[in-house]
C-alpha positions as semicolon CSV with decimal commas, in nm:
position;residue;x (nm);y (nm);z (nm)
1;M;12,564;13,117;9,457
2;K;12,248;13,018;9,617
3;K;12,138;12,800;9,290
4;S;12,455;12,615;9,306
5;V;12,388;12,540;9,693
6;V;12,049;12,399;9,582
7;L;12,175;12,241;9,319
8;L;12,440;12,051;9,543
9;S;12,201;11,956;9,820
10;V;11,943;11,813;9,563
11;L;12,186;11,622;9,382
12;A;12,308;11,448;9,738
13;L;11,946;11,314;9,724
14;T;11,943;11,164;9,349
15;A;12,057;10,817;9,403
16;P;11,784;10,747;9,704
17;L;11,517;10,938;9,592
18;A;11,495;10,854;9,211
19;L;11,405;10,503;9,255
20;A;11,178;10,386;9,528
21;V;11,262;9,952;9,611
22;P;10,949;9,777;9,650
23;A;10,863;9,591;9,939
24;S;10,886;9,218;9,991
25;A;10,621;9,015;9,870
26;S;10,586;8,892;10,201
27;T;10,549;9,247;10,384
28;T;10,184;9,387;10,485
29;A;10,299;9,722;10,406
30;T;10,318;9,691;10,028
31;V;10,181;9,953;9,783
32;T;9,860;9,897;9,580
33;S;9,857;9,964;9,224
34;A;9,538;10,141;9,178
35;T;9,647;10,458;9,045
36;V;9,673;10,581;8,670
37;A;10,028;10,710;8,612
38;K;10,023;11,069;8,641
39;Q;10,409;11,266;8,599
40;H;10,425;11,636;8,724
41;T;10,764;11,832;8,763
42;Y;10,842;12,052;9,045
43;T;11,098;12,319;9,182
44;I;11,281;12,185;9,476
45;V;11,280;12,429;9,787
46;S;11,434;12,228;10,068
47;S;11,532;11,871;10,152
48;N;11,574;11,713;10,473
49;F;11,704;11,385;10,589
50;F;11,634;11,232;10,940
51;K;11,896;11,109;11,125
52;K;11,653;10,839;11,272
53;A;11,359;10,698;11,077
54;K;11,007;10,868;11,173
55;T;10,724;10,607;11,245
56;V;10,409;10,705;11,067
57;H;10,074;10,530;10,997
58;T;9,787;10,592;10,729
59;K;9,429;10,603;10,886
60;D;9,110;10,510;10,649
61;A;9,237;10,669;10,353
62;K;9,506;10,512;10,113
63;P;9,756;10,772;9,976
64;V;9,903;10,789;9,644
65;V;10,263;10,702;9,628
66;Y;10,477;10,860;9,377
67;K;10,834;10,727;9,233
68;A;11,101;11,030;9,196
69;A;11,326;11,160;8,968
70;I;11,576;11,455;8,976
71;A;11,699;11,648;8,688
72;A;12,130;11,665;8,712
73;D;12,133;12,000;8,611
74;R;11,859;12,182;8,810
75;P;11,696;12,131;9,110
76;T;11,333;11,984;8,982
77;M;11,162;11,678;9,134
78;T;10,947;11,485;8,868
79;L;10,677;11,282;9,051
80;T;10,492;10,988;8,897
81;S;10,194;10,803;9,086
82;K;10,276;10,429;9,101
83;G;9,995;10,325;9,330
84;K;9,905;10,377;9,679
85;L;10,001;10,302;10,056
86;R;9,778;10,082;10,271
87;A;9,493;10,220;10,483
88;G;9,552;10,166;10,838
89;T;9,951;10,068;10,819
90;T;10,245;10,168;10,993
91;Y;10,550;10,308;10,777
92;K;10,900;10,479;10,834
93;V;10,969;10,807;10,677
94;T;11,322;10,901;10,602
95;K;11,345;11,213;10,411
96;Q;11,111;11,518;10,322
97;A;11,152;11,753;10,041
98;K;10,924;12,060;9,993
99;L;10,808;12,142;9,639
100;K;10,708;12,411;9,477
101;L;10,354;12,354;9,276
102;S;10,277;12,730;9,157
103;A;10,405;13,059;9,202
104;K;10,239;13,097;9,550
105;K;10,168;12,703;9,652
106;T;10,433;12,475;9,778
107;Q;10,373;12,119;9,940
108;T;10,596;11,871;10,141
109;Y;10,663;11,530;10,066
110;S;10,765;11,226;10,281
111;Y;10,985;10,919;10,154
112;V;10,802;10,629;10,304
113;K;11,097;10,354;10,332
114;G;11,054;10,092;10,043
115;Q;10,723;10,269;9,911
116;G;10,830;10,575;9,765
117;W;10,698;10,983;9,800
118;V;10,378;11,057;9,951
119;V;10,232;11,395;10,067
120;A;10,337;11,423;10,412
121;S;9,971;11,594;10,536
122;K;9,831;11,258;10,432
123;L;10,045;11,042;10,711
124;T;9,989;11,059;11,059
125;A;10,297;11,054;11,358
126;G;10,324;10,722;11,567
127;K;10,236;10,370;11,493
128;F;9,866;10,230;11,347
129;K;9,645;10,093;11,640
130;P;9,360;9,888;11,506
131;A;9,143;10,070;11,739
132;D;9,244;10,435;11,546
133;G;8,910;10,657;11,468
134;V;8,662;10,422;11,660
135;T;8,534;10,504;12,008
136;A;8,332;10,217;12,156
137;K;8,072;10,424;12,289
138;A;7,699;10,295;12,278
139;K;7,435;10,488;12,095
140;T;7,017;10,412;12,074
141;Y;6,820;10,454;11,827
142;T;6,455;10,440;11,746
143;I;6,371;10,169;11,466
144;L;6,174;10,323;11,176
145;T;6,183;10,058;10,925
146;V;6,364;9,686;10,925
147;N;6,442;9,511;10,537
148;T;6,563;9,152;10,504
149;L;6,692;9,121;10,175
150;K;6,565;8,816;9,961
151;K;6,890;8,810;9,788
152;A;7,244;8,946;9,910
153;K;7,352;9,228;9,779
154;T;7,704;9,285;9,667
155;V;7,879;9,600;9,777
156;H;8,205;9,731;9,870
157;T;8,418;9,986;10,024
158;K;8,671;10,207;9,840
159;D;8,968;10,414;10,016
160;A;8,810;10,463;10,334
161;K;8,705;10,161;10,601
162;P;8,370;10,225;10,758
163;V;8,314;10,190;11,089
164;V;8,161;9,873;11,195
165;Y;7,891;9,821;11,486
166;K;7,750;9,550;11,684
167;A;7,347;9,605;11,760
168;A;7,146;9,513;12,052
169;I;6,793;9,514;11,982
170;A;6,512;9,570;12,282
171;A;6,244;9,303;12,366
172;D;6,012;9,527;12,483
173;R;6,032;9,847;12,263
174;P;6,147;9,938;11,871
175;T;6,508;10,058;11,981
176;M;6,864;9,933;11,867
177;T;7,190;10,034;12,076
178;L;7,480;10,010;11,821
179;T;7,851;10,021;11,962
180;A;8,137;10,052;11,737
181;K;8,320;9,738;11,710
182;G;8,584;9,799;11,455
183;H;8,643;9,850;11,055
184;L;8,586;9,693;10,770
185;K;8,875;9,661;10,522
186;A;8,941;9,905;10,268
187;G;8,897;9,812;9,888
188;T;8,693;9,485;10,007
189;T;8,424;9,341;9,824
190;Y;8,132;9,211;10,110
191;K;7,788;9,096;10,118
192;V;7,467;9,298;10,265
193;T;7,188;9,084;10,386
194;K;6,953;9,345;10,550
195;Q;6,906;9,707;10,617
196;V;6,708;9,947;10,886
197;K;6,625;10,295;10,922
198;L;6,703;10,459;11,263
199;Q;6,633;10,774;11,402
200;N;6,827;10,946;11,659
201;A;6,727;11,127;11,975
202;N;6,765;11,451;11,758
203;K;6,502;11,292;11,495
204;K;6,748;11,269;11,218
205;T;6,742;10,960;11,044
206;Q;7,034;10,718;10,897
207;A;7,015;10,386;10,702
208;F;7,274;10,122;10,825
209;S;7,312;9,788;10,635
210;Y;7,404;9,472;10,768
211;V;7,763;9,344;10,611
212;K;7,755;8,933;10,647
213;G;7,997;8,868;10,892
214;Q;8,092;9,192;11,027
215;G;7,803;9,400;11,156
216;W;7,614;9,693;11,103
217;V;7,763;9,977;10,889
218;L;7,673;10,334;10,758
219;K;7,476;10,294;10,445
220;S;7,614;10,601;10,269
221;A;7,948;10,465;10,356
222;L;7,914;10,127;10,113
223;T;7,925;10,155;9,713
224;N;7,743;9,885;9,504
225;G;7,897;9,624;9,333
226;Q;8,253;9,468;9,350
227;F;8,571;9,634;9,422
228;K;8,764;9,678;9,137
229;N;9,162;9,803;9,138
230;A;9,082;10,119;8,939
231;D;8,773;10,226;9,183
């Protein structure tokens, strides 16, 4: 009897869950297609419809989006990766499903309106704000070395959006004060023209790269070469 009840509730979801309608080409909240299609079938433990769509947003990462197909004769959902959400973007969630991944593990997925299914833990409640993750707090470092590149170096960002800093260099001593001012875009190619090695008050050293037209970024947050969709 319990199985029948679960089947009935699951079948009611079939139409809206089985197919994710792509967003309009003019919207900024489209799915990017940098994901290799992988398919997994899970048992549906429970499902939940929201009377009012919930507002959520992505931060630095770009969560994988899945399209779903629900079996007609049993409570299972097959998820196939179809791309990724954009980082730093606001979306609407209309429903959720808890799926059984293994004998001891379950995972909740949220249906992002117009996109597809996304692991719920990858989404943050509320609207995205450009300043999310950035605190405009100035920090002063001692400059150990400075290197101006003869030829600009090509680098790119991946899923994360590294923090960008503006710098002020003291006129009478070798110090640089960095103040956060925003983020680079995820999945984007940039040019680096110089680098510095800095030391903080705790004697810890960090290397920063100057991204042309943007500002200073932690060197370890950048990857060499041009960005490719399959990154």
